[in-house]
C-alpha positions as CSV (number, residue, x, y, z in Angstrom):
1,M,380.2,210.3,52.3
2,S,378.1,207.2,51.4
3,D,374.9,206.2,53.2
4,E,376.5,202.9,54.1
5,H,379.4,204.7,55.9
6,Q,377.0,206.9,57.8
7,A,374.8,204.0,58.8
8,A,377.9,202.2,60.1
9,A,378.7,205.2,62.2
10,A,375.3,205.3,63.8
11,P,375.2,204.4,67.5
12,R,374.2,200.8,68.3
13,P,372.5,199.8,71.6
14,E,374.8,197.9,74.0
15,P,373.4,194.5,74.8
16,I,372.4,193.7,78.4
17,R,373.0,190.2,79.8
18,F,370.0,187.9,79.3
19,F,368.2,190.6,77.3
20,G,370.5,191.4,74.4
21,T,369.1,194.5,72.7
22,T,365.4,193.7,73.3
23,W,365.4,196.4,75.9
24,V,365.4,199.1,73.2
25,D,361.9,198.5,71.9
26,H,360.7,196.0,74.6
27,D,360.3,193.3,71.9
28,G,361.5,189.8,71.3
29,G,360.1,188.4,74.5
30,Y,361.3,191.2,76.7
31,A,358.6,190.8,79.4
32,L,359.1,187.0,79.4
33,R,362.9,187.5,79.8
34,R,362.3,190.0,82.7
35,A,360.0,187.5,84.5
36,G,362.6,184.7,83.9
37,V,365.4,186.8,85.3
38,A,363.4,187.8,88.3
39,L,362.4,184.2,89.1
40,G,365.9,182.9,88.4
41,S,367.7,185.4,90.6
42,L,365.1,184.8,93.4
43,A,365.6,181.1,93.1
44,A,369.4,181.5,93.1
45,A,369.1,183.7,96.2
46,A,366.9,181.1,97.9
47,A,369.3,178.4,97.1
48,G,372.2,180.5,98.5
49,V,370.3,181.1,101.7
50,F,369.7,177.3,102.0
51,V,373.5,176.6,101.5
52,L,374.3,179.3,104.1
53,R,371.8,177.7,106.5
54,L,373.5,174.4,106.1
55,G,376.8,176.0,106.9
56,Y,375.4,177.7,109.9
57,E,374.0,174.4,111.1
58,G,377.4,172.9,110.7
59,L,378.8,175.6,113.0
60,A,376.1,174.8,115.5
61,I,376.9,171.1,115.3
62,A,380.6,171.8,115.8
63,K,379.7,173.9,118.9
64,V,382.1,176.7,118.0
65,G,380.4,179.1,120.4
66,G,377.9,181.9,120.2
67,L,380.5,184.6,119.4
68,V,381.6,182.8,116.2
69,N,378.0,182.1,115.2
70,M,377.2,185.8,115.7
71,M,380.3,186.9,113.7
72,V,379.4,184.7,110.8
73,V,375.8,186.0,110.7
74,V,377.0,189.7,111.0
75,A,379.7,189.2,108.3
76,F,377.2,187.7,105.8
77,A,374.6,190.4,106.6
78,V,377.1,193.2,106.1
79,C,378.6,191.7,103.0
80,S,375.1,191.1,101.5
81,T,374.2,194.7,102.3
82,I,377.3,196.1,100.6
83,A,376.8,193.8,97.6
84,F,373.2,194.9,97.3
85,R,374.1,198.6,97.4
86,R,376.9,198.3,94.9
87,T,375.0,196.1,92.5
88,W,372.0,198.5,92.7
89,E,374.2,201.5,92.0
90,S,375.9,199.7,89.1
91,F,372.4,199.6,87.4
92,V,372.2,203.4,87.6
93,R,375.7,204.7,86.8
94,R,379.0,203.3,85.6
95,P,382.0,203.0,87.9
96,D,384.7,205.6,87.5
97,A,387.2,204.7,84.8
98,E,390.2,205.3,87.1
99,A,388.7,203.3,89.9
100,K,388.0,200.3,87.7
101,D,391.1,198.2,88.5
102,T,392.4,199.6,91.8
103,A,393.2,197.7,94.9
104,R,389.9,198.9,96.4
105,E,387.9,197.3,93.6
106,R,389.9,194.0,93.9
107,S,389.1,193.9,97.6
108,M,385.5,194.7,97.0
109,R,385.2,191.6,94.7
110,N,385.7,189.4,97.8
111,L,382.9,191.2,99.7
112,L,380.7,190.8,96.6
113,M,381.4,187.1,96.5
114,I,380.6,186.7,100.2
115,G,377.5,188.8,99.9
116,F,376.2,187.1,96.7
117,I,372.7,187.0,98.2
118,G,372.5,190.8,98.3
119,A,373.6,191.0,94.7
120,L,371.0,188.4,93.6
121,L,368.3,190.2,95.5
122,A,369.3,193.5,93.9
123,Y,369.0,191.8,90.5
124,F,365.6,190.4,91.5
125,F,364.2,193.7,92.6
126,R,365.6,195.7,89.7
127,S,364.1,193.1,87.2
128,L,360.7,193.8,88.6
129,V,360.9,197.3,87.3
130,E,363.1,197.0,84.2
131,A,365.9,195.0,82.8
132,P,368.8,195.5,85.2
133,G,370.9,198.3,83.8
134,E,368.3,199.4,81.2
135,K,368.0,202.9,82.5
136,L,371.8,203.5,82.3
137,H,372.0,201.9,78.9
138,R,368.9,203.8,77.6
139,T,370.3,207.1,78.8
140,E,373.7,206.5,77.1
141,Y,372.1,205.2,73.9
142,D,369.7,208.2,73.7
143,E,372.6,210.6,74.3
144,A,374.6,208.9,71.6
145,R,371.7,209.0,69.1
146,T,371.1,212.7,69.7
147,R,374.8,213.5,69.3
148,Y,374.8,211.4,66.1
149,E,371.6,213.1,64.7
150,R,373.1,216.6,65.6
151,R,376.3,215.7,63.8
152,R,374.5,214.3,60.8
153,T,372.1,217.2,60.3
154,T,374.7,219.9,60.6
155,R,376.7,218.4,57.7
156,T,376.5,220.6,54.6
157,G,376.6,217.9,52.0
158,N,379.0,217.5,49.1
159,P,381.3,220.5,48.8
160,A,381.9,219.8,45.1
161,A,378.2,220.3,44.3
162,R,378.1,223.8,45.8
163,A,378.0,226.9,43.7
164,P,381.3,228.6,43.3
165,K,382.0,231.5,45.6
166,R,381.7,235.0,44.1
167,G,384.2,237.8,44.5
168,P,383.4,241.3,45.9
169,K,381.6,242.6,42.7
170,G,379.7,239.5,42.0
171,R,382.4,238.0,39.7
172,R,383.8,234.5,40.0
173,K,387.1,234.2,41.6
174,H,389.8,232.7,39.3
175,P,392.3,230.3,40.7
């Protein structure tokens, strides 16, 4: 097997949005990118809160009543909480393969869209510690590298270059 083929089979780090593969060695402006992602997600969350505030003021101007106002606030708070939790968990572990495209996941997309502020805040808080999803990607990448190294070191080399096997009394076997 050639070295080129072995190098091609070596595991490659999976890129993370906004970071590419700079998370592997924390190079290529990694700290600057983390700061930019943190500030960007916080600014987007603040803009989202401002838009929701305008919507709430529109409900107050329309005088729809206290019950509707309360329901809107509770709905956005619950959706934001769910979106925060699901986004935070997605940074630590991957979703189940069989649960990827079920009806439950499709319905959760709507909650995540309504609770976008929670998802943005999760992104902000996670980017203060690491690139969002870095721990998950690093764990998977390290496991893949150790599996690759184990596979590569247990190979015996070129079988044609080995010494021929000897028979029971030290003689060569004839074909």
